[in-house]
C-alpha positions in Angstrom: 11.2 -52.0 -16.5 13.3 -49.3 -14.9 10.6 -46.7 -15.6 7.9 -48.9 -13.9 10.0 -49.2 -10.8 10.5 -45.4 -10.6 6.8 -44.8 -10.9 6.0 -47.4 -8.4 8.6 -45.9 -6.0 7.1 -42.5 -6.5 3.6 -43.8 -5.8 4.6 -45.4 -2.5 6.6 -42.3 -1.4 3.4 -40.2 -1.8 1.2 -42.7 -0.1 3.7 -43.0 2.8 3.8 -39.2 3.1 0.0 -39.1 3.1 0.0 -41.7 5.9 2.4 -39.7 8.1 0.2 -36.5 7.7 -2.9 -38.5 8.6 -1.2 -40.0 11.7 -0.1 -36.5 12.8 -3.6 -35.4 12.5 -4.9 -38.3 14.6 -6.7 -39.9 11.6 -6.8 -43.5 10.6 -4.0 -44.9 8.3 -5.6 -48.3 7.7 -6.3 -50.1 4.3 -9.6 -48.3 4.2 -7.7 -45.0 3.9 -4.5 -45.9 2.2 -6.3 -48.2 -0.3 -8.2 -45.3 -2.0 -4.9 -43.3 -2.1 -3.2 -46.0 -4.1 -6.3 -46.4 -6.4 -5.6 -42.8 -7.6 -2.7 -44.0 -9.7 -5.0 -46.6 -11.2 -7.9 -44.4 -11.8 -6.1 -41.2 -12.9 -2.4 -41.9 -13.5 0.2 -39.4 -12.3 -0.6 -36.1 -10.6 0.1 -34.1 -13.7 -2.6 -36.1 -15.5 -5.3 -34.6 -13.3 -5.7 -31.3 -15.3 -6.3 -33.3 -18.5 -9.5 -34.8 -17.2 -12.8 -33.2 -17.7 -14.8 -31.7 -14.7 -17.2 -34.6 -14.8 -14.4 -37.1 -14.6 -12.8 -35.2 -11.8 -15.9 -35.3 -9.8 -16.5 -38.8 -10.7 -13.6 -40.0 -8.7 -14.7 -41.8 -5.5 -14.8 -39.6 -2.5 -12.2 -41.6 -0.4 -9.8 -41.1 -3.4 -10.7 -37.4 -3.7 -9.4 -36.9 -0.1 -6.0 -38.0 -1.3 -6.3 -35.6 -4.2 -7.3 -32.8 -1.8 -4.0 -33.6 0.3 -1.8 -33.5 -2.9 -3.4 -30.1 -3.9 -2.7 -28.7 -0.4 0.9 -29.9 -0.3 1.6 -28.6 -3.8 1.9 -32.1 -5.4 -1.1 -31.6 -7.7 -2.2 -28.4 -9.6 -5.8 -27.8 -9.0 -8.3 -26.5 -11.6 -10.6 -23.5 -10.9 -13.7 -25.3 -12.0 -13.0 -28.3 -9.4 -12.2 -25.8 -6.6 -15.4 -24.1 -7.2 -17.7 -27.2 -7.6 -16.0 -29.8 -5.4 -15.1 -27.4 -2.7 -12.2 -29.5 -1.4 -11.2 -28.9 2.3 -7.7 -27.5 1.9 -7.4 -25.3 5.0 -6.6 -27.8 7.7 -4.1 -29.8 5.6 -2.4 -26.4 4.7 -2.1 -25.4 8.2 -0.5 -28.8 9.1 1.9 -28.4 6.2 3.2 -25.1 7.5 1.9 -24.3 11.1 4.4 -21.5 11.6 3.1 -19.4 8.8 -0.5 -20.3 9.6 -0.2 -18.8 13.3 1.7 -15.7 12.0 -1.2 -15.2 9.5 -3.9 -15.5 12.2 -2.0 -13.3 14.6 -1.5 -10.5 12.0 -5.1 -10.7 10.9 -6.3 -10.2 14.5 -3.9 -7.4 15.1 -5.2 -5.6 11.8 -8.8 -5.8 13.2 -10.2 -8.8 11.4 -12.4 -11.2 13.3 -11.6 -14.9 13.6 -14.3 -15.6 11.0 -12.9 -13.2 8.6 -9.3 -14.6 9.1 -10.5 -18.1 8.4 -12.2 -17.0 5.2 -9.0 -15.3 4.2 -7.1 -18.4 4.8 -9.5 -20.7 2.9 -9.6 -18.4 -0.1 -5.7 -18.2 0.1 -5.2 -21.9 0.0 -7.4 -22.1 -3.1 -5.3 -19.5 -4.9 -2.1 -21.4 -3.7 -3.6 -24.7 -5.1 -4.3 -23.0 -8.5 -0.7 -22.0 -8.7 0.7 -25.1 -7.0 2.7 -23.3 -4.5 2.7 -22.9 -0.7 0.6 -20.0 0.6 3.6 -18.2 1.9 5.1 -18.2 -1.6 2.3 -16.3 -3.2 2.8 -12.8 -4.7 0.3 -10.0 -4.9 0.0 -10.6 -8.6 -0.6 -14.3 -8.0 -3.4 -13.5 -5.5 -5.1 -11.1 -8.1 -4.7 -13.6 -11.0 -6.1 -16.4 -8.8 -9.0 -14.2 -7.7 -9.8 -13.3 -11.4 -9.7 -17.1 -12.4 -11.8 -18.1 -9.5 -14.5 -15.4 -10.1 -14.7 -16.5 -13.6 -15.2 -20.1 -12.8 -18.0 -19.1 -10.2 -19.7 -17.0 -12.9 -19.6 -19.9 -15.4 -20.7 -22.7 -13.0 -22.8 -21.2 -10.1 -25.7 -18.7 -10.1 -24.7 -15.1 -11.1 -22.7 -13.5 -8.3 -23.0 -16.4 -5.8 -19.7 -16.8 -4.0 -17.9 -13.9 -6.0 -18.3 -11.3 -3.5 -17.4 -13.4 -0.5 -14.3 -14.7 -2.2 -13.2 -11.2 -3.5 -13.7 -9.7 0.0 -11.7 -12.4 1.5 -8.7 -12.2 -0.8 -8.9 -8.3 -0.6 -8.4 -8.8 3.2 -5.8 -11.5 2.7 -3.6 -9.3 0.5 -3.3 -6.8 3.5 -2.6 -9.5 6.0 0.0 -11.1 3.8 1.7 -7.6 3.5 1.8 -6.8 7.1 2.8 -10.3 8.1 6.0 -9.7 5.9 5.1 -12.3 3.4 4.8 -10.1 0.5 6.6 -6.7 -0.2 4.0 -5.0 -2.3 1.6 -2.9 -0.4 -2.0 -3.7 -1.0 -3.6 -1.4 -3.5 -6.9 -0.6 -4.6 -9.1 -3.5 -6.0 -9.0 -3.0 -9.8 -12.4 -3.2 -11.5 -13.1 -3.4 -15.2 -14.6 0.1 -16.1 -17.7 0.2 -18.1 -17.0 1.6 -21.5 -19.9 4.0 -21.9 -18.3 5.6 -25.1 -17.9 2.1 -26.9 -14.2 2.5 -27.5 -13.8 -0.9 -28.8 -12.6 -0.1 -32.3 -8.9 -0.8 -33.0 -7.0 2.3 -33.6 -4.9 2.4 -36.9 -1.4 1.3 -36.2 0.6 4.4 -36.9 -2.0 6.6 -35.1 -1.9 4.2 -32.1 1.9 4.3 -32.1 1.9 8.2 -32.1 -0.5 8.3 -29.2 1.3 5.8 -27.1 4.5 7.6 -27.7 3.0 10.9 -26.5 1.7 9.1 -23.4 5.2 7.7 -22.6 6.5 11.3 -22.8 3.9 12.8 -20.5 4.5 10.2 -18.0 8.0 11.7 -17.3 6.3 15.1 -16.3 2.7 14.4 -15.0 1.2 12.7 -12.1 0.1 9.2 -12.6 -3.6 10.1 -12.3 -3.2 12.8 -14.9 -1.5 10.5 -17.3 -4.4 8.0 -16.9 -6.9 10.7 -17.9 -4.8 11.9 -20.9 -4.3 8.3 -22.1 -8.0 7.5 -21.8 -9.1 10.6 -23.8 -6.5 10.3 -26.5 -7.3 6.5 -27.0 -11.0 7.5 -27.1 -10.1 9.9 -30.0 -8.3 7.1 -31.8 -11.2 4.7 -31.4 -13.7 7.4 -32.7 -11.5 8.0 -35.7 -11.3 4.2 -36.4 -15.1 4.0 -36.3 -16.0 7.2 -38.1 -13.3 7.4 -40.6 -11.3 4.2 -40.9 -9.5 5.5 -44.0 -7.6 8.0 -41.8 -4.5 6.1 -40.7 -2.4 8.6 -38.9 -2.6 12.0 -37.1 -1.1 13.9 -40.0 -4.2 13.0 -42.0 -6.6 14.4 -39.4 -8.4 17.4 -40.7 -10.7 20.1 -39.2 -13.8 18.3 -40.3 -12.8 15.3 -38.2 -12.3 17.4 -35.1 -15.8 19.1 -35.7 -17.4 15.7 -35.9 -15.6 14.6 -32.7 -17.0 17.7 -31.0 -20.6 16.8 -32.0 -20.0 13.2 -30.9 -18.7 14.3 -27.4 -21.8 16.5 -27.0 -24.1 13.5 -27.4 -21.6 10.8 -25.8 -23.2 9.2 -22.8 -21.4 9.4 -19.5 -20.6 6.6 -17.1 -23.7 7.5 -15.0 -26.5 5.8 -16.7 -28.9 8.3 -18.5 -26.5 11.2 -18.3 -24.3 12.9 -20.8 -20.8 14.5 -20.7 -20.7 17.7 -18.7 -19.3 20.8 -20.4 -16.3 20.7 -18.1 -15.6 17.0 -19.2 -15.9 18.1 -22.9 -13.5 20.9 -22.3 -11.2 18.5 -20.7 -11.2 16.1 -23.6 -10.7 18.9 -26.3 -7.9 20.4 -24.1 -6.0 17.0 -24.0 -6.4 16.7 -27.7 -5.4 20.3 -28.3 -2.2 19.9 -26.3 -1.5 16.6 -28.0 -1.6 18.2 -31.5 0.4 21.3 -30.3 3.2 19.2 -28.7 3.5 17.0 -31.9 4.0 20.1 -33.9 6.5 21.6 -31.4 8.4 18.3 -31.4 8.5 18.3 -35.3 7.0 14.9 -35.3 6.7 12.9 -38.6 3.1 12.3 -37.6 2.2 16.0 -36.5 -1.1 17.6 -38.0 -0.6 19.9 -41.0 -2.2 22.8 -39.4 -3.8 24.1 -36.1 -7.1 22.0 -35.7 -8.5 23.1 -32.3 -9.0 26.7 -31.3 -9.8 28.5 -28.2 -13.3 29.0 -29.4 -13.8 25.4 -29.7 -13.7 25.0 -25.9 -17.0 25.3 -24.0 -17.3 28.4 -21.8 -17.4 27.1 -18.3 -19.2 28.7 -15.4 -17.2 29.9 -12.4 -19.6 29.6 -9.5 -18.4 30.8 -6.1 -17.4 28.0 -3.7 -20.1 26.4 -1.8 -19.7 26.7 2.0 -21.7 26.2 5.2 -22.9 29.0 7.3 -22.1 29.2 10.9 -25.1 27.4 12.1 -24.8 24.4 9.8 -21.0 24.0 10.6 -21.9 24.1 14.2 -24.5 21.4 13.8 -22.1 19.3 11.7 -19.3 19.5 14.4 -21.8 18.4 17.1 -23.0 15.4 15.1 -19.5 14.3 14.3 -18.4 14.5 18.0 -21.3 12.4 19.0 -20.6 9.5 16.4 -19.6 6.3 17.6 -17.1 5.7 14.7 -13.7 7.5 15.7 -12.8 8.2 12.2 -16.0 10.3 11.6 -15.0 12.7 14.2 -11.3 12.7 13.2 -12.1 13.2 9.5 -14.7 16.0 10.0 -12.7 17.8 12.6 -9.4 17.8 10.6 -11.0 18.9 7.3 -13.1 21.6 9.0 -10.2 23.0 11.1 -7.3 22.7 8.7 -8.8 23.4 5.3 -6.9 20.4 3.8 -7.9 18.8 0.5 -9.2 15.3 0.7 -6.0 13.9 -1.0 -3.7 15.8 1.4 -5.6 14.4 4.4 -5.4 10.8 3.2 -1.6 11.3 2.3 -0.6 12.3 5.9 2.2 10.3 7.4 2.8 9.2 11.0 5.7 11.8 11.2 3.4 14.7 10.0 3.0 16.2 13.5 6.1 18.3 14.5 6.8 20.5 17.5 8.2 23.9 16.8 8.7 25.9 20.1 5.8 25.1 22.3 3.3 24.6 19.5 2.5 21.6 17.4 2.4 21.9 13.6 1.1 19.7 10.9 3.2 19.1 7.9 0.8 18.7 4.8 2.3 16.5 2.1 2.7 17.7 -1.5 -0.6 17.8 -2.9 -2.6 19.3 -5.9 -0.2 22.2 -6.5 3.0 20.2 -6.0 3.9 22.1 -2.8 3.8 21.2 0.8 3.3 23.4 3.8 3.1 23.7 7.6 -0.1 24.7 9.4 -0.7 25.1 13.1 -2.2 22.1 14.8 -5.1 22.8 17.1 -4.7 21.2 20.6 -8.0 19.2 20.1 -6.8 17.8 16.7 -3.6 16.8 18.4 -5.5 14.9 21.0 -7.7 13.2 18.4 -4.5 12.2 16.5 -2.8 10.8 19.7 -6.0 8.7 20.3 -6.0 7.4 16.8 -2.3 6.5 16.9 -2.7 4.7 20.2 -4.9 2.1 18.6 -2.4 1.6 15.6 -1.3 -1.9 15.4 2.5 -2.5 15.9 2.7 -4.9 12.8 1.8 -2.1 10.3 4.5 -1.8 7.6 3.0 1.5 6.3 4.0 5.0 7.2 0.6 6.5 6.2 -1.5 7.8 9.1 -4.9 6.6 8.2 -4.8 2.8 7.9 -7.9 0.7 8.4 -7.7 -3.2 8.4 -4.2 -3.0 6.9 -5.0 -0.8 4.0 -5.0 2.8 3.4 -8.3 4.5 4.0 -10.0 5.4 0.7 -11.5 8.6 -0.6 -15.0 7.1 -0.5 -14.3 6.4 3.2 -13.9 10.1 3.7 -17.0 10.9 1.7 -19.1 8.6 3.7 -17.8 9.9 7.0 -18.8 13.5 6.1 -22.1 12.4 4.7 -23.0 10.4 7.8 -22.2 13.5 9.9 -24.1 15.8 7.7 -27.1 13.4 7.6 -27.2 13.1 11.4 -27.0 17.0 11.6 -29.8 17.4 9.2 -28.1 19.8 7.0 -28.4 18.0 3.6 -25.5 16.8 1.5 -22.0 18.1 2.4 -18.8 17.2 0.5 -15.3 17.1 2.1 -14.2 20.0 -0.1 -17.1 22.2 1.2 -15.5 22.2 4.6 -12.3 23.7 3.0 -14.5 26.5 1.7 -16.3 26.9 4.9 -13.0 27.4 6.9 -11.8 30.1 4.3 -15.1 31.9 4.5 -15.2 31.8 8.2 -11.5 33.0 8.5 -12.1 36.0 6.0 -15.3 37.0 7.8 -13.5 37.3 11.0 -10.6 39.5 9.7 -7.9 37.1 8.8 -5.6 38.4 6.1 -5.6 37.1 2.5 -2.0 36.3 2.7 -2.5 34.1 6.0 -5.5 32.4 4.2 -3.4 31.7 1.1 -0.7 30.2 3.2 -3.1 28.2 5.4 -4.8 26.7 2.3 -1.7 26.2 0.2 -2.5 28.5 -2.7 0.1 29.3 -5.2 -1.5 32.5 -6.3 -3.4 35.1 -4.5 -6.0 35.0 -7.2 -7.1 31.7 -5.9 -7.6 33.2 -2.5 -9.4 36.3 -3.8 -12.3 34.0 -4.7 -13.2 34.0 -0.9 -12.9 37.7 -0.8 -15.7 37.9 -3.3 -17.9 35.8 -1.0 -17.3 38.0 2.0 -16.2 41.6 0.7 -16.5 43.7 3.8 -16.1 46.9 1.9 -19.0 46.1 -0.4 -21.1 45.2 2.7 -20.2 48.3 4.8 -20.9 50.7 1.7 -24.2 48.9 0.9 -25.6 49.1 4.3 -24.4 52.8 4.6 -26.3 53.7 1.5 -29.4 51.5 2.5 -29.5 53.5 5.8 -29.7 56.8 3.9 -32.4 55.4 1.5 -34.4 54.2 4.3 -34.2 57.5 6.0 -35.4 59.1 2.8 -38.4 56.8 2.6 -39.3 57.4 6.2 -39.7 61.1 5.7 -43.4 62.3 6.5 -43.7 64.2 3.2 -42.5 62.2 0.3 -40.3 63.9 -2.3 -41.4 64.5 -5.8 -40.2 62.2 -8.6 -38.1 64.9 -10.1 -36.2 65.8 -6.7 -32.5 65.8 -6.8 -30.0 65.3 -4.0 -27.3 67.7 -3.3 -24.6 65.3 -4.5 -26.4 64.8 -7.8 -26.9 68.6 -8.4 -23.3 69.1 -7.7 -22.2 66.5 -10.0 -24.6 67.9 -12.8 -23.0 71.3 -12.3 -19.6 70.0 -12.6 -20.4 68.0 -15.7 -21.9 71.1 -17.4 -18.9 73.3 -16.6 -16.3 70.7 -17.7 -18.0 68.8 -20.5 -15.8 68.6 -23.6 -16.5 67.6 -27.1 -14.9 64.2 -26.9 -14.7 63.6 -23.2 -14.4 65.3 -19.8 -11.8 67.5 -18.0 -10.3 66.0 -15.0 -8.9 69.2 -13.6 -10.0 70.0 -9.9 -12.7 72.5 -9.6 -10.6 74.7 -7.5 -7.7 75.1 -10.0 -7.9 77.8 -12.8 -7.3 77.0 -16.5 -6.1 79.6 -19.1 -7.7 77.4 -21.9 -11.1 76.8 -20.4 -12.8 79.0 -23.1 -10.8 77.6 -26.0 -13.7 75.5 -27.3 -16.2 78.5 -26.9 -14.0 80.6 -29.3 -14.0 78.0 -32.0 -16.3 78.7 -35.0 -17.7 75.3 -34.8 -19.0 75.7 -31.2 -22.8 75.6 -30.8 -24.7 76.1 -27.7 -28.5 76.3 -26.9 -30.8 78.0 -24.4 -30.5 75.3 -21.8 -26.8 76.1 -21.2 -27.7 79.8 -20.3 -27.1 79.3 -16.5 -23.8 77.6 -17.2 -22.7 80.3 -19.6 -23.8 83.1 -17.3 -21.9 81.4 -14.5 -18.8 81.2 -16.6 -19.2 84.9 -17.7 -19.5 86.0 -14.1 -16.3 83.9 -13.0 -14.3 85.6 -15.8 -15.5 89.0 -14.7 -14.5 88.3 -11.0 -11.1 87.1 -12.2 -10.5 90.1 -14.5 -10.3 87.9 -17.5 -11.4 90.5 -20.1 -11.0 88.4 -23.1 -12.8 85.4 -21.7 -15.6 87.7 -20.4 -16.1 89.0 -24.0 -16.4 85.5 -25.3 -19.2 84.6 -22.9 -21.0 88.0 -23.4 -21.1 87.3 -27.2 -22.5 83.8 -26.7 -25.1 85.0 -24.2 -26.3 87.8 -26.5 -26.9 85.4 -29.4 -29.0 83.1 -27.3 -32.8 83.6 -27.6 -34.7 84.8 -24.5 -36.8 81.7 -24.4 -36.7 78.2 -25.6 -38.5 77.5 -29.0 
C-alpha cells in the first residue's frame, strides 16, 4: 500500500510540474491537457518503462499523451530512444529553452558571434536537444564525447529507418557546428576537433592478427609514441597492422614475428605491388610501397636491437627491397603565372583567399606551419615586424621578416576575430581551426580564376625560393627563410637556377653561333685552337697508365724515362711529337735525352705502311 502511495505521489508531482511549465508558456492547463498526461501512467507505466516499448508501441501512444512524453524527455525525466527521435520528431527545442533560458541565450549569442546564421543556430540547438534526450541530461551538461556518441547513434537510426542519407548530413552538420559553439561558450573544455570518419579499408585488413604478433606490434607502437609525432605514429600503426592482417590471411600458421621468414616478406612485397589504393581504380605508388617497407624494416631492426623475445631470427628486408624513387625538381610558377595568381587572389571577395595566397607566396611557409600560426606570432624587433613560424616538419621554429602588406592583411583578419574565441590559433572560422583542405581550396580558387591550371600550396614555397635565387639571394639566406636544416635541401633550388651553368652555356652558344654565321663553312675535319693545344699536350704527356699533371712550363728530369724502357713501342704517327721532344732536348743541352729521341726517330719508317 505504501508503494502505491509513493507512485501516486510521484505521478502527481510530474503532472503538477508539467502544468506549471505550460502555464509559464501561456498554454492551457485544463483537463484536456492534464488528463492525457495522467493517462501516460496508465498506458505506459513509469518513465523508465518507456524504453522497453517497441517503436510501434511508442508511436501508438495518443498525441496528447506524447506531448507530455516530449516534456519529460526535454526535462530529463525520461530517456529517449534514437528510433523515436528520428521517426516521431518530438519538439524538444522550446521546452529545453524554457527549462534553462540562461544557457539558451548564451548559446545563441555565441553562435552569432562565431558567424552562424540564426537558422544555423536553431538547427544546432535542435540537434543538441536530441542528443541530450538520448543521454537524459541537460544540454549544458553534455561533453564532446556525448555529442559525438549521440551523433553516431542518431545517424545509425536515420540510416535504418529513413531513406539512405536523408537527414544524416543536416544532423551531422548541425552537431559539428554545435560542438564549436559549446566550446566557445565555455560549456565544454575540449576544443572542437576534426570530424572522424570511418576510413574505407581498401586493403581488406579485416583478418585478426595472431595474439602474440599483435602484442608485439602494439608494444612497438607504444614505444614509438614516445618519440614520434602523432601523425607519424598513426601511419606506422596502420602499416604494421596491415602487415599483421596480411600474415593472418596468407599464412595463418605463423603466430609470431620470430616465425616470419624471408619468403613471407617477398610475398608481402608482391601483394603491396598489386594492392589497391584508397582512390578507386588506383594502386599504391612506389613512394607508398617504399614507406610501407621502410616502416616494417625499422620495426624488425628495433626488435633485434632491443633483444626482444619476438625478434626475427635474421635480417629480412634489405636496401635493395625498397623501390628506387624518382627525385624530380620542385615544381614552381614562372613570374608571369605568379603575377596572375596574385592579381586573382587580391580580387577575390573571400578575405581568406587573399590572405592565404599572399602569405604562402611571400613567406614560403609550409601549409602546416601556416595553419599552426598563433595570435602572438607577430613580433616587433626594432622598427620592423617579424613572424614567428611555429615548430613544423623539421621540429624547428624560426623568425622571418613580415612584409608590410602581410601585416596589414593580418590586422584586418584579427579585427574581425570574435571576442568569445577560446583558441590562440590565428586562423579560426566559425569556431574551428581552418583545415588544410580549406587552404587547398583557396589556392585552387585563385589559380582557376587566374587561368593557370592546378596549383598546390607547396608550389608557392618552391616559387618563392626560385624567385629568390634567380634574383641573387644567397643560399644561406634562403635556407634560413625556408627553415631548412641542411644546405643540401636548399641546393635543390640551385639546380633549378644555376647562374654559372647558364652563363657558360650562353657564352659557348654565342661562339658556336658566330662559327655557324661565317660566310665560308669550315670543313668537318677542322679543329679549333683549343682542341689543337689539347691534342699536343696529350701527345707530349701521355703515360702508359694515365697522364702527367705537370704544368707545361716546368721541366722534368724523368720525362724520357718511358722512352728508354725496352718495352716502349712507338709508331710513325708520333714522329712530330718525337721530333719536337728531340729538338726540346737539344735546345736545353740534354745530350742523353737527345740521343734517346735520335735513336727512336732513326728506327721509324719514313712512311706509314
